[in-house]
N, CA and C atoms of all chains as a GROMACS GRO file, in nm:
protein
  570
    1MET      N    1   0.068  -0.160  -0.024
    1MET     CA    2  -0.044   0.004  -0.007
    1MET      C    3   0.081   0.143  -0.010
    2ARG      N    4   0.045   0.212  -0.115
    2ARG     CA    5   0.145   0.322  -0.104
    2ARG      C    6   0.101   0.428   0.014
    3PRO      N    7   0.181   0.497   0.043
    3PRO     CA    8   0.200   0.602   0.170
    3PRO      C    9   0.124   0.721   0.114
    4VAL      N   10   0.014   0.716   0.192
    4VAL     CA   11  -0.078   0.869   0.146
    4VAL      C   12   0.010   1.000   0.162
    5LEU      N   13   0.027   1.062   0.041
    5LEU     CA   14   0.074   1.201   0.034
    5LEU      C   15   0.029   1.353   0.148
    6MET      N   16   0.103   1.399   0.155
    6MET     CA   17   0.052   1.550   0.243
    6MET      C   18  -0.045   1.610   0.134
    7ARG      N   19  -0.008   1.625   0.029
    7ARG     CA   20  -0.095   1.737  -0.078
    7ARG      C   21  -0.193   1.634  -0.128
    8GLU      N   22  -0.223   1.497  -0.122
    8GLU     CA   23  -0.362   1.432  -0.129
    8GLU      C   24  -0.481   1.486  -0.041
    9LEU      N   25  -0.405   1.451   0.114
    9LEU     CA   26  -0.506   1.457   0.215
    9LEU      C   27  -0.520   1.650   0.220
   10LEU      N   28  -0.434   1.725   0.189
   10LEU     CA   29  -0.462   1.863   0.184
   10LEU      C   30  -0.523   1.930   0.076
   11GLY      N   31  -0.515   1.811  -0.005
   11GLY     CA   32  -0.654   1.847  -0.157
   11GLY      C   33  -0.783   1.813  -0.070
   12GLU      N   34  -0.804   1.700  -0.033
   12GLU     CA   35  -0.935   1.657  -0.024
   12GLU      C   36  -0.973   1.790   0.095
   13THR      N   37  -0.887   1.804   0.214
   13THR     CA   38  -0.969   1.906   0.326
   13THR      C   39  -1.003   2.044   0.254
   14LEU      N   40  -0.934   2.089   0.108
   14LEU     CA   41  -0.941   2.187   0.081
   14LEU      C   42  -1.074   2.214  -0.007
   15ARG      N   43  -1.085   2.070  -0.087
   15ARG     CA   44  -1.214   2.067  -0.164
   15ARG      C   45  -1.338   2.040  -0.060
   16GLU      N   46  -1.320   1.985   0.079
   16GLU     CA   47  -1.435   1.937   0.153
   16GLU      C   48  -1.496   2.063   0.175
   17GLN      N   49  -1.382   2.164   0.226
   17GLN     CA   50  -1.431   2.297   0.286
   17GLN      C   51  -1.480   2.386   0.200
   18ARG      N   52  -1.448   2.381   0.072
   18ARG     CA   53  -1.512   2.465  -0.059
   18ARG      C   54  -1.673   2.384  -0.051
   19VAL      N   55  -1.672   2.303  -0.061
   19VAL     CA   56  -1.772   2.210  -0.118
   19VAL      C   57  -1.895   2.222  -0.009
   20ALA      N   58  -1.866   2.250   0.108
   20ALA     CA   59  -1.934   2.240   0.244
   20ALA      C   60  -1.963   2.408   0.249
   21GLN      N   61  -1.916   2.505   0.185
   21GLN     CA   62  -1.953   2.642   0.177
   21GLN      C   63  -2.018   2.646   0.055
   22GLY      N   64  -2.032   2.568  -0.038
   22GLY     CA   65  -2.152   2.552  -0.150
   22GLY      C   66  -2.070   2.648  -0.224
   23ARG      N   67  -1.948   2.677  -0.266
   23ARG     CA   68  -1.830   2.774  -0.324
   23ARG      C   69  -1.817   2.673  -0.464
   24THR      N   70  -1.793   2.764  -0.583
   24THR     CA   71  -1.737   2.694  -0.658
   24THR      C   72  -1.603   2.722  -0.701
   25LEU      N   73  -1.539   2.642  -0.763
   25LEU     CA   74  -1.366   2.648  -0.820
   25LEU      C   75  -1.345   2.780  -0.846
   26ARG      N   76  -1.438   2.856  -0.924
   26ARG     CA   77  -1.439   2.977  -1.013
   26ARG      C   78  -1.393   3.087  -0.914
   27ASP      N   79  -1.478   3.093  -0.774
   27ASP     CA   80  -1.496   3.154  -0.682
   27ASP      C   81  -1.397   3.170  -0.648
   28ILE      N   82  -1.380   3.039  -0.564
   28ILE     CA   83  -1.246   3.040  -0.493
   28ILE      C   84  -1.088   3.087  -0.571
   29SER      N   85  -1.102   3.016  -0.689
   29SER     CA   86  -0.957   3.067  -0.790
   29SER      C   87  -0.939   3.214  -0.770
   30GLY      N   88  -1.058   3.290  -0.816
   30GLY     CA   89  -1.066   3.405  -0.852
   30GLY      C   90  -1.040   3.500  -0.687
   31SER      N   91  -1.097   3.456  -0.572
   31SER     CA   92  -1.044   3.558  -0.425
   31SER      C   93  -0.886   3.508  -0.452
   32ALA      N   94  -0.827   3.382  -0.406
   32ALA     CA   95  -0.737   3.351  -0.383
   32ALA      C   96  -0.601   3.387  -0.514
   33ARG      N   97  -0.718   3.434  -0.619
   33ARG     CA   98  -0.559   3.454  -0.770
   33ARG      C   99  -0.479   3.355  -0.756
   34VAL      N  100  -0.556   3.236  -0.810
   34VAL     CA  101  -0.510   3.160  -0.911
   34VAL      C  102  -0.563   3.074  -0.952
   35SER      N  103  -0.536   3.035  -1.094
   35SER     CA  104  -0.601   2.991  -1.192
   35SER      C  105  -0.709   2.873  -1.164
   36LEU      N  106  -0.802   2.879  -1.232
   36LEU     CA  107  -0.896   2.767  -1.157
   36LEU      C  108  -0.820   2.599  -1.201
   37GLY      N  109  -0.769   2.574  -1.289
   37GLY     CA  110  -0.702   2.476  -1.314
   37GLY      C  111  -0.610   2.427  -1.230
   38TYR      N  112  -0.558   2.527  -1.181
   38TYR     CA  113  -0.409   2.485  -1.085
   38TYR      C  114  -0.516   2.451  -0.940
   39LEU      N  115  -0.602   2.556  -0.904
   39LEU     CA  116  -0.687   2.494  -0.779
   39LEU      C  117  -0.746   2.416  -0.832
   40SER      N  118  -0.792   2.315  -0.900
   40SER     CA  119  -0.806   2.166  -0.920
   40SER      C  120  -0.742   2.090  -0.914
   41GLU      N  121  -0.592   2.107  -0.937
   41GLU     CA  122  -0.517   1.986  -0.962
   41GLU      C  123  -0.475   2.024  -0.796
   42VAL      N  124  -0.469   2.136  -0.725
   42VAL     CA  125  -0.466   2.132  -0.551
   42VAL      C  126  -0.521   2.059  -0.516
   43GLU      N  127  -0.667   2.067  -0.522
   43GLU     CA  128  -0.785   1.996  -0.464
   43GLU      C  129  -0.742   1.865  -0.492
   44ARG      N  130  -0.708   1.810  -0.638
   44ARG     CA  131  -0.708   1.653  -0.624
   44ARG      C  132  -0.585   1.628  -0.606
   45GLY      N  133  -0.461   1.664  -0.524
   45GLY     CA  134  -0.393   1.646  -0.500
   45GLY      C  135  -0.248   1.619  -0.568
   46GLN      N  136  -0.311   1.667  -0.702
   46GLN     CA  137  -0.197   1.662  -0.825
   46GLN      C  138  -0.111   1.748  -0.856
   47LYS      N  139  -0.122   1.854  -0.746
   47LYS     CA  140   0.028   1.947  -0.735
   47LYS      C  141   0.018   2.030  -0.614
   48GLU      N  142   0.133   2.043  -0.561
   48GLU     CA  143   0.179   2.089  -0.422
   48GLU      C  144   0.136   2.276  -0.447
   49ALA      N  145   0.044   2.288  -0.341
   49ALA     CA  146   0.044   2.431  -0.329
   49ALA      C  147   0.163   2.534  -0.258
   50SER      N  148   0.225   2.613  -0.328
   50SER     CA  149   0.317   2.692  -0.223
   50SER      C  150   0.267   2.749  -0.092
   51SER      N  151   0.357   2.780   0.019
   51SER     CA  152   0.292   2.830   0.107
   51SER      C  153   0.212   2.947   0.113
   52GLU      N  154   0.254   3.031  -0.024
   52GLU     CA  155   0.162   3.180  -0.038
   52GLU      C  156   0.023   3.118  -0.064
   53LEU      N  157   0.070   3.021  -0.164
   53LEU     CA  158  -0.099   2.988  -0.224
   53LEU      C  159  -0.198   2.957  -0.107
   54LEU      N  160  -0.163   2.845  -0.062
   54LEU     CA  161  -0.221   2.794   0.086
   54LEU      C  162  -0.288   2.891   0.158
   55SER      N  163  -0.173   3.006   0.172
   55SER     CA  164  -0.251   3.094   0.284
   55SER      C  165  -0.371   3.176   0.205
   56ALA      N  166  -0.348   3.148   0.089
   56ALA     CA  167  -0.431   3.264   0.014
   56ALA      C  168  -0.590   3.209  -0.018
   57ILE      N  169  -0.565   3.075  -0.024
   57ILE     CA  170  -0.711   2.967  -0.060
   57ILE      C  171  -0.706   2.996   0.068
   58CYS      N  172  -0.705   2.961   0.179
   58CYS     CA  173  -0.730   2.961   0.323
   58CYS      C  174  -0.819   3.102   0.372
   59ALA      N  175  -0.748   3.153   0.321
   59ALA     CA  176  -0.827   3.328   0.322
   59ALA      C  177  -0.918   3.358   0.236
   60ALA      N  178  -0.946   3.266   0.114
   60ALA     CA  179  -1.069   3.236   0.010
   60ALA      C  180  -1.174   3.199   0.097
   61LEU      N  181  -1.129   3.088   0.121
   61LEU     CA  182  -1.247   3.036   0.218
   61LEU      C  183  -1.287   3.092   0.356
   62ASP      N  184  -1.220   3.161   0.382
   62ASP     CA  185  -1.224   3.256   0.574
   62ASP      C  186  -1.202   3.102   0.652
   63VAL      N  187  -1.139   3.045   0.653
   63VAL     CA  188  -1.073   2.879   0.731
   63VAL      C  189  -0.920   2.952   0.811
   64PRO      N  190  -0.927   2.923   0.923
   64PRO     CA  191  -0.723   2.947   0.937
   64PRO      C  192  -0.720   2.820   0.894
   65LEU      N  193  -0.551   2.842   0.870
   65LEU     CA  194  -0.448   2.774   0.838
   65LEU      C  195  -0.454   2.657   0.917
   66SER      N  196  -0.426   2.694   1.047
   66SER     CA  197  -0.411   2.617   1.131
   66SER      C  198  -0.515   2.504   1.177
   67GLN      N  199  -0.610   2.528   1.085
   67GLN     CA  200  -0.779   2.442   1.127
   67GLN      C  201  -0.737   2.349   1.011
   68VAL      N  202  -0.708   2.383   0.898
   68VAL     CA  203  -0.670   2.318   0.798
   68VAL      C  204  -0.562   2.200   0.788
   69LEU      N  205  -0.458   2.271   0.899
   69LEU     CA  206  -0.368   2.177   0.894
   69LEU      C  207  -0.418   2.067   1.007
   70ALA      N  208  -0.477   2.115   1.104
   70ALA     CA  209  -0.516   2.014   1.198
   70ALA      C  210  -0.591   1.906   1.139
   71ASP      N  211  -0.668   1.953   1.047
   71ASP     CA  212  -0.802   1.850   0.982
   71ASP      C  213  -0.683   1.758   0.872
   72VAL      N  214  -0.580   1.791   0.825
   72VAL     CA  215  -0.483   1.681   0.768
   72VAL      C  216  -0.412   1.596   0.852
   73SER      N  217  -0.378   1.676   0.946
   73SER     CA  218  -0.299   1.584   1.046
   73SER      C  219  -0.355   1.491   1.103
   74ASP      N  220  -0.520   1.472   1.115
   74ASP     CA  221  -0.619   1.406   1.160
   74ASP      C  222  -0.596   1.261   1.009
   75ARG      N  223  -0.633   1.302   0.890
   75ARG     CA  224  -0.647   1.266   0.842
   75ARG      C  225  -0.514   1.124   0.816
   76MET      N  226  -0.409   1.246   0.801
   76MET     CA  227  -0.287   1.179   0.816
   76MET      C  228  -0.276   1.018   0.917
   77ALA      N  229  -0.313   1.101   1.056
   77ALA     CA  230  -0.308   0.969   1.162
   77ALA      C  231  -0.394   0.873   1.099
   78LEU      N  232  -0.488   0.867   1.067
   78LEU     CA  233  -0.610   0.794   1.048
   78LEU      C  234  -0.553   0.645   0.972
   79ARG      N  235  -0.491   0.741   0.856
   79ARG     CA  236  -0.408   0.632   0.766
   79ARG      C  237  -0.324   0.550   0.770
   80GLU      N  238  -0.179   0.601   0.889
   80GLU     CA  239  -0.059   0.600   0.939
   80GLU      C  240  -0.121   0.460   1.017
   81ASN      N  241  -0.222   0.463   1.085
   81ASN     CA  242  -0.280   0.400   1.181
   81ASN      C  243  -0.307   0.263   1.102
   82VAL      N  244  -0.395   0.278   0.984
   82VAL     CA  245  -0.441   0.196   0.870
   82VAL      C  246  -0.313   0.096   0.855
   83THR      N  247  -0.206   0.195   0.832
   83THR     CA  248  -0.037   0.085   0.772
   83THR      C  249   0.026   0.057   0.858
   84THR      N  250  -0.025   0.099   1.011
   84THR     CA  251   0.091   0.062   1.139
   84THR      C  252  -0.014  -0.066   1.158
   85LEU      N  253  -0.095  -0.092   1.184
   85LEU     CA  254  -0.223  -0.162   1.273
   85LEU      C  255  -0.159  -0.307   1.273
   86PRO      N  256  -0.103  -0.412   1.384
   86PRO     CA  257  -0.099  -0.569   1.319
   86PRO      C  258  -0.241  -0.608   1.281
   87VAL      N  259  -0.145  -0.691   1.180
   87VAL     CA  260  -0.251  -0.804   1.150
   87VAL      C  261  -0.328  -0.878   1.241
   88GLY      N  262  -0.511  -0.828   1.229
   88GLY     CA  263  -0.575  -0.870   1.312
   88GLY      C  264  -0.646  -0.799   1.384
   89ALA      N  265  -0.578  -0.677   1.380
   89ALA     CA  266  -0.638  -0.555   1.471
   89ALA      C  267  -0.752  -0.497   1.421
   90ALA      N  268  -0.779  -0.538   1.267
   90ALA     CA  269  -0.932  -0.505   1.219
   90ALA      C  270  -1.020  -0.585   1.268
   91VAL      N  271  -0.973  -0.678   1.290
   91VAL     CA  272  -1.038  -0.790   1.340
   91VAL      C  273  -1.125  -0.728   1.485
   92ALA      N  274  -1.051  -0.709   1.560
   92ALA     CA  275  -1.032  -0.680   1.688
   92ALA      C  276  -1.178  -0.541   1.754
   93TYR      N  277  -1.149  -0.445   1.604
   93TYR     CA  278  -1.166  -0.346   1.599
   93TYR      C  279  -1.375  -0.389   1.578
   94ALA      N  280  -1.362  -0.483   1.462
   94ALA     CA  281  -1.505  -0.528   1.420
   94ALA      C  282  -1.600  -0.589   1.523
   95ALA      N  283  -1.512  -0.644   1.592
   95ALA     CA  284  -1.588  -0.772   1.705
   95ALA      C  285  -1.640  -0.666   1.770
   96MET      N  286   0.271   4.338   1.011
   96MET     CA  287   0.285   4.220   1.063
   96MET      C  288   0.274   4.091   0.935
   97ARG      N  289   0.376   4.025   0.866
   97ARG     CA  290   0.324   3.973   0.764
   97ARG      C  291   0.294   3.809   0.843
   98PRO      N  292   0.216   3.760   0.773
   98PRO     CA  293   0.130   3.655   0.789
   98PRO      C  294   0.284   3.572   0.817
   99VAL      N  295   0.286   3.468   0.911
   99VAL     CA  296   0.383   3.388   0.879
   99VAL      C  297   0.302   3.255   0.790
  100LEU      N  298   0.401   3.179   0.704
  100LEU     CA  299   0.416   3.083   0.647
  100LEU      C  300   0.441   2.953   0.664
  101MET      N  301   0.307   2.878   0.601
  101MET     CA  302   0.377   2.740   0.653
  101MET      C  303   0.491   2.685   0.645
  102ARG      N  304   0.568   2.657   0.552
  102ARG     CA  305   0.714   2.625   0.534
  102ARG      C  306   0.784   2.671   0.640
  103GLU      N  307   0.747   2.804   0.705
  103GLU     CA  308   0.847   2.847   0.768
  103GLU      C  309   0.833   2.796   0.938
  104LEU      N  310   0.686   2.752   0.960
  104LEU     CA  311   0.660   2.695   1.084
  104LEU      C  312   0.702   2.572   1.078
  105LEU      N  313   0.726   2.493   0.959
  105LEU     CA  314   0.733   2.352   0.906
  105LEU      C  315   0.871   2.346   0.921
  106GLY      N  316   0.963   2.396   0.874
  106GLY     CA  317   1.112   2.430   0.909
  106GLY      C  318   1.154   2.438   1.040
  107GLU      N  319   1.075   2.517   1.138
  107GLU     CA  320   1.115   2.548   1.232
  107GLU      C  321   1.079   2.403   1.320
  108THR      N  322   0.976   2.314   1.285
  108THR     CA  323   0.950   2.199   1.382
  108THR      C  324   1.036   2.068   1.302
  109LEU      N  325   1.066   2.071   1.199
  109LEU     CA  326   1.128   1.960   1.152
  109LEU      C  327   1.302   1.975   1.238
  110ARG      N  328   1.300   2.140   1.241
  110ARG     CA  329   1.493   2.167   1.274
  110ARG      C  330   1.458   2.116   1.442
  111GLU      N  331   1.378   2.150   1.503
  111GLU     CA  332   1.385   2.125   1.658
  111GLU      C  333   1.371   1.972   1.669
  112GLN      N  334   1.298   1.909   1.589
  112GLN     CA  335   1.297   1.724   1.573
  112GLN      C  336   1.482   1.697   1.587
  113ARG      N  337   1.484   1.767   1.476
  113ARG     CA  338   1.649   1.671   1.469
  113ARG      C  339   1.733   1.717   1.571
  114VAL      N  340   1.737   1.841   1.600
  114VAL     CA  341   1.847   1.854   1.735
  114VAL      C  342   1.820   1.803   1.828
  115ALA      N  343   1.686   1.782   1.850
  115ALA     CA  344   1.621   1.719   1.975
  115ALA      C  345   1.668   1.577   2.003
  116GLN      N  346   1.691   1.519   1.860
  116GLN     CA  347   1.744   1.412   1.878
  116GLN      C  348   1.911   1.361   1.852
  117GLY      N  349   1.977   1.513   1.823
  117GLY     CA  350   2.103   1.549   1.878
  117GLY      C  351   2.138   1.452   1.723
  118ARG      N  352   2.101   1.453   1.609
  118ARG     CA  353   2.112   1.432   1.514
  118ARG      C  354   2.161   1.517   1.406
  119THR      N  355   2.247   1.522   1.305
  119THR     CA  356   2.329   1.638   1.223
  119THR      C  357   2.224   1.645   1.102
  120LEU      N  358   2.270   1.739   1.017
  120LEU     CA  359   2.162   1.769   0.881
  120LEU      C  360   2.275   1.692   0.845
  121ARG      N  361   2.384   1.617   0.803
  121ARG     CA  362   2.423   1.511   0.753
  121ARG      C  363   2.355   1.388   0.739
  122ASP      N  364   2.365   1.354   0.860
  122ASP     CA  365   2.276   1.250   0.901
  122ASP      C  366   2.100   1.218   0.839
  123ILE      N  367   2.055   1.343   0.879
  123ILE     CA  368   1.934   1.336   0.781
  123ILE      C  369   1.895   1.361   0.645
  124SER      N  370   2.014   1.429   0.593
  124SER     CA  371   2.015   1.445   0.460
  124SER      C  372   2.030   1.298   0.394
  125GLY      N  373   2.122   1.212   0.412
  125GLY     CA  374   2.163   1.067   0.375
  125GLY      C  375   2.054   1.003   0.382
  126SER      N  376   1.982   0.973   0.472
  126SER     CA  377   1.851   0.912   0.515
  126SER      C  378   1.742   0.940   0.409
  127ALA      N  379   1.759   1.091   0.424
  127ALA     CA  380   1.605   1.145   0.318
  127ALA      C  381   1.639   1.137   0.198
  128ARG      N  382   1.800   1.094   0.176
  128ARG     CA  383   1.854   1.127  -0.032
  128ARG      C  384   1.801   1.312  -0.035
  129VAL      N  385   1.815   1.343   0.020
  129VAL     CA  386   1.817   1.491  -0.027
  129VAL      C  387   1.967   1.573   0.031
  130SER      N  388   2.026   1.666  -0.083
  130SER     CA  389   2.093   1.738  -0.006
  130SER      C  390   2.098   1.756   0.107
  131LEU      N  391   2.218   1.829   0.165
  131LEU     CA  392   2.230   1.930   0.288
  131LEU      C  393   2.222   2.045   0.278
  132GLY      N  394   2.261   2.095   0.150
  132GLY     CA  395   2.212   2.226   0.121
  132GLY      C  396   2.040   2.256   0.131
  133TYR      N  397   2.013   2.158   0.057
  133TYR     CA  398   1.837   2.180   0.061
  133TYR      C  399   1.762   2.174   0.176
  134LEU      N  400   1.802   2.047   0.259
  134LEU     CA  401   1.762   2.046   0.337
  134LEU      C  402   1.749   2.118   0.477
  135SER      N  403   1.873   2.212   0.465
  135SER     CA  404   1.911   2.308   0.533
  135SER      C  405   1.790   2.467   0.532
  136GLU      N  406   1.770   2.489   0.366
  136GLU     CA  407   1.696   2.566   0.337
  136GLU      C  408   1.512   2.541   0.383
  137VAL      N  409   1.522   2.398   0.383
  137VAL     CA  410   1.389   2.368   0.409
  137VAL      C  411   1.349   2.396   0.533
  138GLU      N  412   1.467   2.373   0.622
  138GLU     CA  413   1.452   2.402   0.746
  138GLU      C  414   1.423   2.532   0.794
  139ARG      N  415   1.507   2.656   0.725
  139ARG     CA  416   1.481   2.747   0.777
  139ARG      C  417   1.397   2.787   0.687
  140GLY      N  418   1.295   2.742   0.636
  140GLY     CA  419   1.183   2.767   0.569
  140GLY      C  420   1.206   2.850   0.448
  141GLN      N  421   1.326   2.837   0.389
  141GLN     CA  422   1.370   2.923   0.217
  141GLN      C  423   1.305   2.830   0.095
  142LYS      N  424   1.270   2.738   0.131
  142LYS     CA  425   1.217   2.620   0.041
  142LYS      C  426   1.089   2.519   0.074
  143GLU      N  427   1.013   2.519  -0.013
  143GLU     CA  428   0.899   2.443   0.028
  143GLU      C  429   0.962   2.292   0.021
  144ALA      N  430   0.929   2.194   0.084
  144ALA     CA  431   0.936   2.076   0.068
  144ALA      C  432   0.861   1.983   0.016
  145SER      N  433   0.855   1.912  -0.105
  145SER     CA  434   0.765   1.865  -0.180
  145SER      C  435   0.680   1.754  -0.040
  146SER      N  436   0.570   1.684  -0.073
  146SER     CA  437   0.503   1.598  -0.019
  146SER      C  438   0.582   1.499   0.008
  147GLU      N  439   0.652   1.404  -0.112
  147GLU     CA  440   0.721   1.314  -0.073
  147GLU      C  441   0.883   1.302  -0.043
  148LEU      N  442   0.933   1.454  -0.028
  148LEU     CA  443   1.042   1.531   0.056
  148LEU      C  444   1.006   1.480   0.221
  149LEU      N  445   0.899   1.584   0.245
  149LEU     CA  446   0.837   1.592   0.374
  149LEU      C  447   0.849   1.424   0.435
  150SER      N  448   0.768   1.330   0.400
  150SER     CA  449   0.754   1.210   0.411
  150SER      C  450   0.886   1.126   0.406
  151ALA      N  451   0.966   1.146   0.334
  151ALA     CA  452   1.115   1.109   0.330
  151ALA      C  453   1.190   1.180   0.454
  152ILE      N  454   1.178   1.330   0.483
  152ILE     CA  455   1.237   1.342   0.627
  152ILE      C  456   1.189   1.304   0.758
  153CYS      N  457   1.030   1.293   0.737
  153CYS     CA  458   0.945   1.226   0.863
  153CYS      C  459   1.029   1.109   0.911
  154ALA      N  460   1.011   1.029   0.789
  154ALA     CA  461   1.086   0.876   0.765
  154ALA      C  462   1.210   0.878   0.886
  155ALA      N  463   1.292   0.954   0.870
  155ALA     CA  464   1.426   0.939   0.847
  155ALA      C  465   1.446   1.045   0.972
  156LEU      N  466   1.352   1.108   1.023
  156LEU     CA  467   1.365   1.135   1.187
  156LEU      C  468   1.321   1.040   1.268
  157ASP      N  469   1.233   0.956   1.200
  157ASP     CA  470   1.100   0.853   1.309
  157ASP      C  471   1.019   0.907   1.359
  158VAL      N  472   0.960   1.016   1.273
  158VAL     CA  473   0.859   1.098   1.380
  158VAL      C  474   0.729   1.064   1.270
  159PRO      N  475   0.619   1.062   1.336
  159PRO     CA  476   0.484   1.025   1.226
  159PRO      C  477   0.466   1.166   1.153
  160LEU      N  478   0.420   1.170   1.016
  160LEU     CA  479   0.400   1.317   0.929
  160LEU      C  480   0.292   1.370   1.026
  161SER      N  481   0.166   1.270   1.096
  161SER     CA  482   0.057   1.372   1.126
  161SER      C  483   0.128   1.422   1.256
  162GLN      N  484   0.212   1.373   1.342
  162GLN     CA  485   0.255   1.458   1.451
  162GLN      C  486   0.336   1.544   1.470
  163VAL      N  487   0.396   1.569   1.312
  163VAL     CA  488   0.481   1.694   1.276
  163VAL      C  489   0.376   1.839   1.238
  164LEU      N  490   0.271   1.744   1.136
  164LEU     CA  491   0.138   1.874   1.109
  164LEU      C  492   0.092   1.933   1.239
  165ALA      N  493   0.044   1.810   1.297
  165ALA     CA  494  -0.034   1.872   1.449
  165ALA      C  495   0.070   1.960   1.475
  166ASP      N  496   0.199   1.942   1.500
  166ASP     CA  497   0.279   2.079   1.544
  166ASP      C  498   0.301   2.160   1.513
  167VAL      N  499   0.319   2.160   1.374
  167VAL     CA  500   0.276   2.303   1.253
  167VAL      C  501   0.145   2.362   1.304
  168SER      N  502   0.085   2.294   1.290
  168SER     CA  503  -0.092   2.355   1.357
  168SER      C  504  -0.106   2.437   1.446
  169ASP      N  505  -0.055   2.392   1.538
  169ASP     CA  506  -0.052   2.410   1.687
  169ASP      C  507   0.053   2.569   1.695
  170ARG      N  508   0.123   2.585   1.627
  170ARG     CA  509   0.193   2.694   1.615
  170ARG      C  510   0.174   2.796   1.493
  171MET      N  511   0.112   2.735   1.386
  171MET     CA  512   0.039   2.830   1.330
  171MET      C  513  -0.123   2.910   1.446
  172ALA      N  514  -0.132   2.815   1.521
  172ALA     CA  515  -0.270   2.883   1.588
  172ALA      C  516  -0.237   2.995   1.676
  173LEU      N  517  -0.114   2.974   1.722
  173LEU     CA  518  -0.053   3.027   1.828
  173LEU      C  519  -0.001   3.182   1.720
  174ARG      N  520   0.030   3.162   1.622
  174ARG     CA  521   0.065   3.290   1.550
  174ARG      C  522  -0.083   3.388   1.507
  175GLU      N  523  -0.176   3.269   1.454
  175GLU     CA  524  -0.286   3.306   1.422
  175GLU      C  525  -0.371   3.415   1.529
  176ASN      N  526  -0.371   3.360   1.645
  176ASN     CA  527  -0.428   3.458   1.785
  176ASN      C  528  -0.348   3.540   1.776
  177VAL      N  529  -0.237   3.576   1.786
  177VAL     CA  530  -0.155   3.698   1.808
  177VAL      C  531  -0.160   3.791   1.680
  178THR      N  532  -0.223   3.762   1.556
  178THR     CA  533  -0.264   3.872   1.479
  178THR      C  534  -0.383   3.875   1.459
  179THR      N  535  -0.471   3.805   1.533
  179THR     CA  536  -0.623   3.809   1.514
  179THR      C  537  -0.654   3.881   1.662
  180LEU      N  538  -0.610   3.869   1.760
  180LEU     CA  539  -0.685   3.890   1.892
  180LEU      C  540  -0.711   4.081   1.899
  181PRO      N  541  -0.806   4.079   1.947
  181PRO     CA  542  -0.854   4.262   1.970
  181PRO      C  543  -0.787   4.321   2.052
  182VAL      N  544  -0.772   4.463   2.056
  182VAL     CA  545  -0.650   4.548   2.079
  182VAL      C  546  -0.726   4.504   2.259
  183GLY      N  547  -0.604   4.489   2.335
  183GLY     CA  548  -0.647   4.480   2.489
  183GLY      C  549  -0.670   4.333   2.530
  184ALA      N  550  -0.645   4.217   2.443
  184ALA     CA  551  -0.678   4.112   2.479
  184ALA      C  552  -0.542   4.053   2.568
  185ALA      N  553  -0.419   4.089   2.549
  185ALA     CA  554  -0.295   4.084   2.571
  185ALA      C  555  -0.306   4.112   2.723
  186VAL      N  556  -0.331   4.236   2.761
  186VAL     CA  557  -0.362   4.247   2.851
  186VAL      C  558  -0.481   4.156   2.970
  187ALA      N  559  -0.594   4.158   2.924
  187ALA     CA  560  -0.689   4.054   2.941
  187ALA      C  561  -0.600   3.891   3.013
  188TYR      N  562  -0.536   3.887   2.912
  188TYR     CA  563  -0.450   3.695   2.956
  188TYR      C  564  -0.321   3.740   3.050
  189ALA      N  565  -0.314   3.848   3.079
  189ALA     CA  566  -0.170   3.915   3.168
  189ALA      C  567  -0.251   3.920   3.296
  190ALA      N  568  -0.366   3.918   3.305
  190ALA     CA  569  -0.460   4.009   3.418
  190ALA      C  570  -0.474   3.894   3.521
   0.00000   0.00000   0.00000
């Protein structure tokens, strides 16, 4: 199982925030001054967002960057547990 | 006051981890297969680390990436509070 990358979970988090707010790629890309295509690639985990761009996207979403990072950390922790749990652990959880 | 950038807090966090372990830039750069100069720039917040490089550095430090991100989130939250607290809030805290 390939380890998950930070940009993938960051993209997931940013997309979920945007969708939860009922906002479009066009809206956020305009506010954050990034091309719609690039923002879409960031959301899909295909491009790294620079720190400046990440700040601009969070500002456009009106979400503190600290909150986005905490969310990404939580998602990462879940994936790390999945890949490091000993065999049988899933059975124990399911029981 | 310029908003702090993610790469600056990430660099701080990675450097503190390395120093706390008593390890050298040479040691970590060797394990993570990144040049010593590049790692040093990442630690000083001058270069963005790709998600792949970030995973490699965390593996070299034997620290879960989720923990590093939680640490960066905490540092970011402190900075956000400093810049967003209303005037007088520091006085209230100090009282």
